[in-house]
C-alpha positions in Angstrom: -44.8 63.0 30.8 -44.0 62.1 34.5 -44.1 58.2 33.0 -41.4 59.3 30.3 -39.2 61.0 32.8 -39.2 57.7 35.2 -38.1 55.5 32.4 -35.0 57.3 32.1 -34.2 57.6 35.2 -34.7 54.0 35.5 -32.4 53.6 32.8 -29.7 56.1 33.8 -29.5 54.1 37.5 -29.5 50.7 35.5 -26.1 52.0 33.7 -24.4 53.7 36.4 -24.9 50.2 38.6 -23.1 48.3 35.6 -20.3 51.0 35.3 -19.9 51.4 39.3 -16.6 50.1 40.7 -17.6 46.4 42.6 -18.0 46.5 46.4 -15.1 44.7 48.2 -16.1 40.6 48.5 -18.7 40.7 45.9 -18.5 40.2 42.3 -20.0 42.7 39.7 -21.1 41.6 36.1 -19.9 43.9 33.6 -22.4 43.8 30.4 -19.3 43.9 27.6 -19.6 42.5 24.1 -17.2 39.3 23.6 -15.4 40.0 20.3 -14.0 36.2 19.2 -10.2 36.4 17.9 -10.4 36.0 14.0 -9.8 32.3 13.5 -6.7 30.6 11.8 -6.8 29.9 8.5 -5.7 26.1 7.8 -5.1 24.2 4.7 -7.0 21.5 3.6 -5.1 17.9 3.8 -4.2 16.7 0.4 -6.6 14.6 -1.1 -9.2 14.9 1.7 -11.6 17.2 -0.6 -13.2 14.4 -1.9 -14.1 10.4 -1.4 -11.7 8.4 -3.0 -12.6 5.1 -1.6 -14.2 3.9 -5.5 -10.2 3.9 -6.6 -8.9 0.4 -7.0 -5.8 0.5 -4.5 -7.2 2.5 -1.7 -9.2 1.0 1.1 -12.9 1.4 1.3 -13.3 2.2 5.1 -14.1 5.7 5.5 -13.2 5.9 9.4 -10.8 3.7 11.5 -12.4 2.2 14.7 -8.8 2.3 16.3 -8.0 5.9 16.3 -6.5 8.0 18.7 -4.8 11.1 19.6 -0.5 9.6 18.9 -2.1 6.2 17.3 -4.2 4.7 14.5 -4.2 1.4 14.7 -4.8 -1.2 12.0 -5.7 -5.1 11.7 -5.8 -7.0 8.1 -6.3 -10.8 7.4 -6.4 -12.4 4.2 -7.9 -15.8 4.1 -8.2 -17.3 0.9 -9.0 -21.2 -1.4 -8.1 -21.1 -5.0 -9.4 -23.6 -6.9 -6.8 -24.7 -9.9 -8.2 -26.2 -12.7 -5.2 -27.4 -13.7 -4.6 -29.7 -10.2 -0.8 -29.0 -10.3 -0.3 -32.3 -7.7 2.0 -30.2 -5.4 -0.6 -27.4 -4.7 2.0 -24.8 -6.3 0.5 -21.9 -7.7 2.8 -19.8 -10.4 3.2 -17.2 -12.3 1.6 -14.6 -9.6 3.0 -12.4 -6.8 -0.7 -12.6 -4.6 -1.0 -16.5 -4.1 1.4 -19.3 -3.7 -0.8 -22.7 -3.4 -3.8 -23.7 -4.3 -7.0 -26.4 -3.6 -6.4 -25.4 0.3 -7.1 -22.8 2.6 -4.2 -20.5 3.7 -3.5 -17.4 5.6 -2.5 -15.4 3.0 -1.3 -12.5 5.0 -2.3 -11.5 8.8 -1.1 -7.9 9.8 -1.3 -6.0 13.1 0.2 -2.0 13.0 -0.8 1.1 12.4 0.3 4.7 12.5 2.3 7.0 15.0 1.7 10.7 15.3 2.6 13.0 17.6 3.3 17.0 16.7 5.4 16.5 13.7 7.1 13.2 14.2 5.3 10.3 12.2 5.9 6.7 11.7 4.3 3.6 10.8 4.6 -0.5 11.3 2.8 -3.2 9.6 3.5 -6.7 10.0 3.0 -9.5 7.6 2.4 -13.1 8.8 1.2 -15.8 7.1 2.2 -16.5 3.1 3.0 -12.8 2.4 5.9 -13.3 4.9 7.5 -15.9 2.8 6.4 -15.4 -0.9 7.4 -11.6 -0.7 11.4 -12.4 0.5 11.5 -15.1 -1.7 11.5 -12.9 -4.6 13.9 -10.5 -3.8 17.8 -11.2 -4.7 19.7 -9.0 -2.7 20.1 -11.3 0.2 22.1 -13.4 -1.6 25.2 -10.5 -1.6 26.7 -10.5 1.6 26.2 -11.4 5.5 23.6 -11.4 7.2 20.4 -12.8 6.1 18.2 -9.8 5.2 15.3 -12.0 4.1 14.6 -12.9 7.4 16.1 -10.0 9.2 12.6 -8.2 7.2 10.0 -11.0 6.5 7.3 -10.3 8.9 7.5 -6.4 8.1 5.5 -5.2 5.2 6.0 -1.3 6.1 8.5 0.2 8.5 9.3 3.4 8.8 9.4 6.7 10.7 9.9 10.0 9.7 8.9 14.2 10.0 6.2 16.1 9.0 7.1 19.5 7.7 4.3 22.3 7.7 5.3 23.9 4.8 2.9 24.5 1.3 0.3 21.5 2.0 2.7 19.4 4.2 6.0 18.0 2.9 6.8 14.3 4.9 10.6 13.0 4.8 10.4 9.0 5.9 13.3 6.4 5.8 12.7 2.8 5.7 10.4 0.2 4.0 7.5 1.5 2.5 5.0 0.7 -0.5 6.1 1.7 -3.9 2.7 1.8 -5.6 3.9 0.8 -9.0 0.8 -0.4 -10.3 -2.6 0.1 -9.7 -3.2 -2.8 -7.3 -2.5 -2.5 -3.5 -0.3 -4.6 -1.8 -3.4 -5.4 0.4 -6.2 -7.1 -1.3 -8.6 -5.5 1.1 -8.0 -2.6 -0.8 -8.3 -3.9 -4.4 -11.4 -4.5 -6.5 -9.8 -7.8 -8.0 -8.0 -10.4 -5.9 -5.8 -11.2 -8.9 -3.5 -8.2 -10.3 -3.2 -7.8 -14.0 0.4 -8.8 -15.2 1.8 -5.4 -15.1 1.0 -4.9 -11.7 1.4 -8.4 -10.7 5.2 -8.1 -11.8 6.0 -4.9 -10.1 8.0 -3.8 -6.9 5.4 -3.8 -3.6 7.9 -2.6 -1.7 11.0 -0.3 -1.4 14.1 0.1 1.5 15.1 3.3 1.4 14.2 7.5 1.6 11.1 9.0 0.2 9.8 12.7 0.4 6.4 13.5 -0.2 5.4 16.9 -1.7 2.2 18.2 -1.7 2.4 21.5 -3.3 -1.5 21.2 -3.6 -4.4 20.0 -1.9 -4.7 17.8 -4.9 -1.3 17.3 -6.1 1.8 15.0 -4.7 5.7 14.9 -6.1 7.2 11.9 -4.3 11.0 11.2 -4.6 12.6 8.3 -4.3 16.2 7.1 -3.1 15.9 3.5 -2.6 18.0 0.3 -2.7 16.5 -1.5 -5.5 13.8 -3.3 -7.5 12.0 -4.5 -4.3 15.0 -5.6 -2.6 16.1 -5.2 1.1 19.5 -4.6 0.1 22.0 -3.6 -3.3 22.3 -5.7 -5.7 25.5 -4.7 -7.7 26.8 -1.3 -6.8 24.3 1.1 -7.6 20.6 1.8 -5.6 18.1 3.1 -7.5 16.1 6.4 -8.0 12.3 6.9 -8.6 9.2 9.2 -8.3 5.9 9.2 -8.3 3.5 12.0 -9.2 -0.1 11.6 -8.2 -2.4 14.3 -9.1 -6.5 14.3 -8.5 -7.9 17.4 -9.9 -11.8 16.6 -8.4 -13.2 13.6 -7.0 -14.1 11.5 -10.1 -10.1 11.4 -11.5 -7.2 10.1 -10.6 -3.6 10.6 -12.3 -0.6 8.2 -11.4 2.9 8.4 -12.9 6.1 6.0 -11.1 8.8 5.6 -12.5 12.1 4.1 -11.5 15.2 4.4 -13.2 19.7 4.1 -12.3 19.3 0.7 -10.3 21.8 -2.2 -11.6 19.0 -4.7 -9.9 20.3 -8.2 -11.6 22.1 -10.5 -9.5 25.7 -11.4 -11.1 24.9 -8.9 -14.1 26.6 -5.7 -12.9 25.8 -4.0 -16.5 22.6 -4.2 -16.4 20.1 -1.2 -15.6 16.5 -1.3 -15.2 14.4 1.6 -16.5 10.9 1.7 -15.4 7.9 3.9 -15.8 4.6 3.0 -15.3 1.4 5.2 -15.7 -2.1 5.3 -15.4 -5.6 7.0 -15.2 -8.6 5.9 -12.8 -12.1 7.8 -13.9 -15.0 6.9 -11.9 -18.5 6.5 -13.8 -22.1 6.3 -11.7 8.0 -21.0 -7.5 11.9 -21.1 -7.1 13.8 -19.0 -5.3 14.5 -16.0 -7.0 18.4 -15.7 -6.3 19.3 -16.8 -9.9 16.3 -17.0 -11.6 15.6 -20.3 -12.8 17.1 -22.8 -15.3 14.0 -24.2 -16.4 12.2 -20.3 -17.9 14.7 -18.3 -19.3 14.9 -14.5 -18.3 17.4 -13.8 -21.0 16.9 -9.9 -22.3 15.1 -10.6 -25.7 13.2 -13.8 -25.0 9.5 -13.5 -26.3 6.6 -13.2 -23.7 3.0 -12.4 -25.0 0.4 -12.9 -22.2 -3.0 -11.8 -21.8 -5.7 -12.3 -18.9 -9.1 -11.6 -17.8 -10.9 -12.1 -14.4 -14.5 -11.5 -13.2 -15.0 -10.6 -9.3 -18.1 -10.7 -7.0 -17.6 -8.8 -3.8 -20.1 -9.3 -0.9 -19.6 -6.4 1.8 -21.7 -6.4 4.6 -19.9 -3.7 6.4 -17.1 -1.5 5.4 -15.1 -3.9 7.4 -15.2 -7.0 5.9 -15.2 -8.5 2.0 -16.2 -12.0 0.6 -14.5 -12.5 -2.6 -15.6 -14.6 -5.3 -13.1 -14.6 -8.6 -12.9 -16.2 -11.9 -9.3 -15.9 -13.6 -8.4 -17.1 -17.4 -4.6 -16.2 -18.0 -2.9 -17.4 -21.1 0.8 -16.9 -22.6 2.6 -18.0 -25.6 5.1 -19.7 -23.7 4.4 -22.9 -21.1 4.2 -20.3 -17.9 1.6 -21.5 -15.6 2.0 -24.6 -13.3 0.3 -27.7 -14.6 -0.8 -31.2 -12.9 2.8 -32.6 -12.3 3.8 -29.5 -10.3 7.7 -28.0 -10.4 8.5 -29.2 -7.4 10.7 -32.1 -6.8 9.0 -35.4 -5.2 11.8 -34.8 -2.1 11.1 -31.0 -2.1 13.5 -27.7 -2.7 16.9 -29.2 -2.3 20.2 -28.3 -3.8 21.3 -25.1 -4.6 19.1 -22.7 -5.2 18.5 -21.8 -9.2 20.3 -25.2 -9.7 18.9 -27.8 -12.1 17.4 -30.7 -9.7 18.6 -34.3 -11.6 15.2 -36.1 -13.1 12.7 -32.9 -12.6 10.9 -31.6 -15.2 8.3 -29.2 -14.1 5.1 -29.3 -15.7 4.2 -26.3 -17.3 1.3 -24.8 -19.2 0.2 -22.0 -21.1 -3.3 -21.5 -20.1 -4.8 -21.2 -16.7 -8.3 -21.1 -15.1 -9.2 -20.9 -11.7 -11.6 -19.5 -8.8 -10.0 -17.7 -6.1 -12.3 -17.3 -2.8 -11.4 -15.0 -0.2 -12.4 -13.2 3.0 -10.8 -9.9 3.9 -10.7 -8.2 6.7 -9.5 -4.8 7.9 -10.2 -2.3 11.1 
């Protein structure tokens, strides 16, 4: 009994000591139970619920080594050597938007830039040097209309836009400037693709748009993205009407991606003000474990209704010692029902490209063939 009384007195003294007011000049620790405020529920980021690095057109990198609070840096190099069995004497590769020359080493693309992000402000800059800086602008006819050389103004920029992020739904982005078009299964950057030579469909769709886009994410698995753009891969407006478009991207799980890109309204043929372009490009991916384009060319008709039937096949082997480097070995076979590919005689005049763009050159007969076989060897780096 005495022991029990002493225990109760000790506990009472201890409780009184903890509840007594602190003595001036001293600190008294109160034994209290800390309760954390309930954590704020944060909506998942769009498409981050699974690993989509397996998709063609998506970077295979899982993280960036140049990341910070306000800037995520990016560096890309694409160097290639293409062996063409047609052996064009002018080393020109035609019928493709990914490469321009054969039988020599070329820096296809070098890009430096990244993403800016602070509070809700956002922006992206990516340069393009090398062959891309001349090949991409040459496919745009809009600089031939009006003053100021738009091709020179933009040739070193593959992406350049700024915008704002709205904290609504699962996020809404409003961006203005030059951005990728996403049309087709292939990315503009070869590092992100599973093959060097795109299919005909992807190779003949626009790589970029100049205008305004709104990215709406109703859920973490769905994106709806309308566009208001100057035209089909154009820095300016071809005639009197700009273009409208939209992308719908749905990824219900980590093994399925359904994509729909649509473009219309735009009148994108220089000198033909009444021709309207309508285009739809739709795809499903499933994971299972030459001449300046200002007026086309008189040597190859681009008249509506002209028959053109073509097919291609490729076999690609990639060696990726790290997620930042890819060594690519690829064989391509392409064929068409009309002469379309560069033959041994080449397609440029002996004295080089002279005269007005798209005009006949006296004495020139471009050597075009119906078939093409080539090896693509490339070293691709991104970090």
